[in-house]
C-alpha positions as protocol buffer text, in pm:
chain_id: "A"
residue {
  index: 1
  type: MET
  ca { x: -622 y: -510 z: -1827 }
}
residue {
  index: 2
  type: LEU
  ca { x: -763 y: -387 z: -2173 }
}
residue {
  index: 3
  type: ARG
  ca { x: -941 y: -12 z: -2135 }
}
residue {
  index: 4
  type: TRP
  ca { x: -1120 y: 148 z: -2398 }
}
residue {
  index: 5
  type: ARG
  ca { x: -1060 y: 484 z: -2534 }
}
residue {
  index: 6
  type: VAL
  ca { x: -1299 y: 747 z: -2676 }
}
residue {
  index: 7
  type: ASP
  ca { x: -1159 y: 684 z: -3028 }
}
residue {
  index: 8
  type: GLY
  ca { x: -1286 y: 310 z: -3002 }
}
residue {
  index: 9
  type: ASN
  ca { x: -927 y: 158 z: -2996 }
}
residue {
  index: 10
  type: ALA
  ca { x: -838 y: -59 z: -2689 }
}
residue {
  index: 11
  type: VAL
  ca { x: -513 y: 44 z: -2465 }
}
residue {
  index: 12
  type: LEU
  ca { x: -353 y: -213 z: -2265 }
}
residue {
  index: 13
  type: GLN
  ca { x: -298 y: -90 z: -1912 }
}
residue {
  index: 14
  type: PRO
  ca { x: -95 y: -288 z: -1644 }
}
residue {
  index: 15
  type: ASN
  ca { x: -270 y: -437 z: -1363 }
}
residue {
  index: 16
  type: TYR
  ca { x: -102 y: -362 z: -1038 }
}
residue {
  index: 17
  type: GLU
  ca { x: -171 y: -559 z: -742 }
}
residue {
  index: 18
  type: ARG
  ca { x: -68 y: -427 z: -415 }
}
residue {
  index: 19
  type: ASP
  ca { x: 145 y: -600 z: -195 }
}
residue {
  index: 20
  type: TYR
  ca { x: 275 y: -559 z: 139 }
}
residue {
  index: 21
  type: PRO
  ca { x: 550 y: -506 z: 196 }
}
residue {
  index: 22
  type: PRO
  ca { x: 583 y: -347 z: -165 }
}
residue {
  index: 23
  type: SER
  ca { x: 822 y: -539 z: -391 }
}
residue {
  index: 24
  type: PRO
  ca { x: 1053 y: -326 z: -594 }
}
residue {
  index: 25
  type: SER
  ca { x: 825 y: -384 z: -906 }
}
residue {
  index: 26
  type: SER
  ca { x: 525 y: -239 z: -728 }
}
residue {
  index: 27
  type: GLU
  ca { x: 410 y: 65 z: -894 }
}
residue {
  index: 28
  type: PRO
  ca { x: 533 y: 360 z: -635 }
}
residue {
  index: 29
  type: THR
  ca { x: 322 y: 596 z: -448 }
}
residue {
  index: 30
  type: ASP
  ca { x: 368 y: 952 z: -329 }
}
residue {
  index: 31
  type: SER
  ca { x: 463 y: 989 z: 25 }
}
residue {
  index: 32
  type: ALA
  ca { x: 564 y: 1309 z: 235 }
}
residue {
  index: 33
  type: ARG
  ca { x: 746 y: 1115 z: 479 }
}
residue {
  index: 34
  type: GLN
  ca { x: 935 y: 868 z: 313 }
}
residue {
  index: 35
  type: PRO
  ca { x: 1130 y: 871 z: -46 }
}
residue {
  index: 36
  type: HIS
  ca { x: 981 y: 624 z: -311 }
}
residue {
  index: 37
  type: TRP
  ca { x: 1069 y: 253 z: -279 }
}
residue {
  index: 38
  type: GLU
  ca { x: 1279 y: 240 z: -574 }
}
residue {
  index: 39
  type: GLU
  ca { x: 1498 y: 546 z: -456 }
}
residue {
  index: 40
  type: LEU
  ca { x: 1601 y: 342 z: -155 }
}
residue {
  index: 41
  type: PRO
  ca { x: 1956 y: 207 z: -163 }
}
residue {
  index: 42
  type: ASN
  ca { x: 1942 y: -136 z: -174 }
}
residue {
  index: 43
  type: MET
  ca { x: 2072 y: -198 z: 145 }
}
residue {
  index: 44
  type: GLU
  ca { x: 1824 y: -16 z: 298 }
}
residue {
  index: 45
  type: ARG
  ca { x: 1546 y: -147 z: 90 }
}
residue {
  index: 46
  type: ASN
  ca { x: 1652 y: -478 z: 206 }
}
residue {
  index: 47
  type: ALA
  ca { x: 1670 y: -393 z: 560 }
}
residue {
  index: 48
  type: GLN
  ca { x: 1326 y: -248 z: 571 }
}
residue {
  index: 49
  type: GLU
  ca { x: 1201 y: -532 z: 394 }
}
residue {
  index: 50
  type: GLU
  ca { x: 1332 y: -746 z: 642 }
}
residue {
  index: 51
  type: LEU
  ca { x: 1233 y: -575 z: 959 }
}
residue {
  index: 52
  type: LYS
  ca { x: 888 y: -546 z: 818 }
}
residue {
  index: 53
  type: ALA
  ca { x: 892 y: -943 z: 769 }
}
residue {
  index: 54
  type: HIS
  ca { x: 1051 y: -973 z: 1127 }
}
residue {
  index: 55
  type: LEU
  ca { x: 749 y: -780 z: 1254 }
}
residue {
  index: 56
  type: MET
  ca { x: 503 y: -977 z: 1074 }
}
residue {
  index: 57
  type: ALA
  ca { x: 624 y: -1276 z: 1217 }
}
residue {
  index: 58
  type: THR
  ca { x: 665 y: -1143 z: 1589 }
}
residue {
  index: 59
  type: ASN
  ca { x: 433 y: -874 z: 1615 }
}
residue {
  index: 60
  type: ASP
  ca { x: 66 y: -927 z: 1650 }
}
residue {
  index: 61
  type: GLU
  ca { x: -41 y: -590 z: 1629 }
}
residue {
  index: 62
  type: PHE
  ca { x: 167 y: -516 z: 1340 }
}
residue {
  index: 63
  type: ARG
  ca { x: 30 y: -826 z: 1172 }
}
residue {
  index: 64
  type: ARG
  ca { x: -344 y: -750 z: 1228 }
}
residue {
  index: 65
  type: LEU
  ca { x: -263 y: -368 z: 1100 }
}
residue {
  index: 66
  type: ALA
  ca { x: -100 y: -549 z: 782 }
}
residue {
  index: 67
  type: GLY
  ca { x: -427 y: -773 z: 712 }
}
residue {
  index: 68
  type: GLN
  ca { x: -641 y: -446 z: 753 }
}
residue {
  index: 69
  type: HIS
  ca { x: -419 y: -266 z: 518 }
}
residue {
  index: 70
  type: ALA
  ca { x: -424 y: -542 z: 245 }
}
residue {
  index: 71
  type: GLU
  ca { x: -843 y: -572 z: 315 }
}
residue {
  index: 72
  type: TYR
  ca { x: -885 y: -189 z: 251 }
}
residue {
  index: 73
  type: ALA
  ca { x: -648 y: -212 z: -60 }
}
residue {
  index: 74
  type: GLN
  ca { x: -842 y: -507 z: -196 }
}
residue {
  index: 75
  type: LYS
  ca { x: -1193 y: -291 z: -132 }
}
residue {
  index: 76
  type: LEU
  ca { x: -1051 y: -10 z: -313 }
}
residue {
  index: 77
  type: ASP
  ca { x: -902 y: -203 z: -606 }
}
residue {
  index: 78
  type: SER
  ca { x: -1278 y: -347 z: -653 }
}
residue {
  index: 79
  type: LEU
  ca { x: -1433 y: 16 z: -651 }
}
residue {
  index: 80
  type: GLU
  ca { x: -1144 y: 155 z: -886 }
}
residue {
  index: 81
  type: SER
  ca { x: -1240 y: -157 z: -1146 }
}
residue {
  index: 82
  type: LEU
  ca { x: -1574 y: 10 z: -1183 }
}
residue {
  index: 83
  type: PRO
  ca { x: -1630 y: 251 z: -1469 }
}
residue {
  index: 84
  type: HIS
  ca { x: -1827 y: 471 z: -1293 }
}
residue {
  index: 85
  type: LEU
  ca { x: -1889 y: 560 z: -939 }
}
residue {
  index: 86
  type: THR
  ca { x: -2199 y: 638 z: -770 }
}
residue {
  index: 87
  type: TYR
  ca { x: -2203 y: 893 z: -493 }
}
residue {
  index: 88
  type: GLU
  ca { x: -2206 y: 648 z: -227 }
}
residue {
  index: 89
  type: GLU
  ca { x: -1954 y: 476 z: -394 }
}
residue {
  index: 90
  type: GLN
  ca { x: -1722 y: 787 z: -396 }
}
residue {
  index: 91
  type: MET
  ca { x: -1788 y: 852 z: -23 }
}
residue {
  index: 92
  type: GLU
  ca { x: -1679 y: 484 z: 15 }
}
residue {
  index: 93
  type: GLU
  ca { x: -1343 y: 511 z: -166 }
}
residue {
  index: 94
  type: THR
  ca { x: -1273 y: 853 z: 23 }
}
residue {
  index: 95
  type: ARG
  ca { x: -1349 y: 643 z: 362 }
}
residue {
  index: 96
  type: LEU
  ca { x: -1152 y: 328 z: 279 }
}
residue {
  index: 97
  type: LYS
  ca { x: -841 y: 539 z: 148 }
}
residue {
  index: 98
  type: LYS
  ca { x: -835 y: 768 z: 472 }
}
residue {
  index: 99
  type: LEU
  ca { x: -872 y: 424 z: 674 }
}
residue {
  index: 100
  type: LYS
  ca { x: -587 y: 245 z: 474 }
}
residue {
  index: 101
  type: LEU
  ca { x: -335 y: 584 z: 531 }
}
residue {
  index: 102
  type: ARG
  ca { x: -424 y: 548 z: 896 }
}
residue {
  index: 103
  type: VAL
  ca { x: -353 y: 204 z: 923 }
}
residue {
  index: 104
  type: LYS
  ca { x: -24 y: 235 z: 716 }
}
residue {
  index: 105
  type: ASP
  ca { x: 91 y: 552 z: 967 }
}
residue {
  index: 106
  type: GLN
  ca { x: 6 y: 334 z: 1279 }
}
residue {
  index: 107
  type: MET
  ca { x: 232 y: 58 z: 1119 }
}
residue {
  index: 108
  type: GLU
  ca { x: 521 y: 282 z: 1030 }
}
residue {
  index: 109
  type: ALA
  ca { x: 494 y: 414 z: 1372 }
}
residue {
  index: 110
  type: ILE
  ca { x: 560 y: 35 z: 1508 }
}
residue {
  index: 111
  type: VAL
  ca { x: 841 y: 7 z: 1277 }
}
residue {
  index: 112
  type: SER
  ca { x: 1001 y: 346 z: 1408 }
}
residue {
  index: 113
  type: GLN
  ca { x: 933 y: 234 z: 1748 }
}
residue {
  index: 114
  type: TYR
  ca { x: 1100 y: -88 z: 1716 }
}
residue {
  index: 115
  type: ARG
  ca { x: 1392 y: 84 z: 1517 }
}
residue {
  index: 116
  type: SER
  ca { x: 1453 y: 320 z: 1838 }
}
residue {
  index: 117
  type: GLN
  ca { x: 1411 y: 26 z: 2073 }
}
residue {
  index: 118
  type: GLN
  ca { x: 1687 y: -145 z: 1875 }
}
residue {
  index: 119
  type: VAL
  ca { x: 1953 y: 154 z: 1863 }
}
residue {
  index: 120
  type: ALA
  ca { x: 1887 y: 214 z: 2224 }
}
C-alpha cells in the first residue's frame, strides 16, 4: 500500500492482513498475558496452532468466536484504511477494538479450559 508523506514522496507500507490463528509472518501484537507470537519456541507455537485448529474443527463456540473476531478485524481494517476518521468513526473504532479484545479473551479462556481438561 502506498502512503504519501508530507514532502510529497510515496512510501510503500506493507499491508498486513489479519489472520486467525496468526501465522508466524503476521505482525505481532502486544499482549500482557502472552509473549509475542515470534518469541514462542517453535514446538510451543506448533502445539498452539494445532490446538486452535482442533478447537476450530470441534468446538462450535470457539468457531463462532473466531468468526466474530475475524469480522471485527475486517471492520477495523476498513476504518483504519480511511485517511481521516469522523468522531462517530473513532467511537466505532474504539467499540470494535473492545469487542475484538473481549472475543479474544473468550477464545483464550476456551483454550485454557481445554488444556486444563487435557492435563487432568
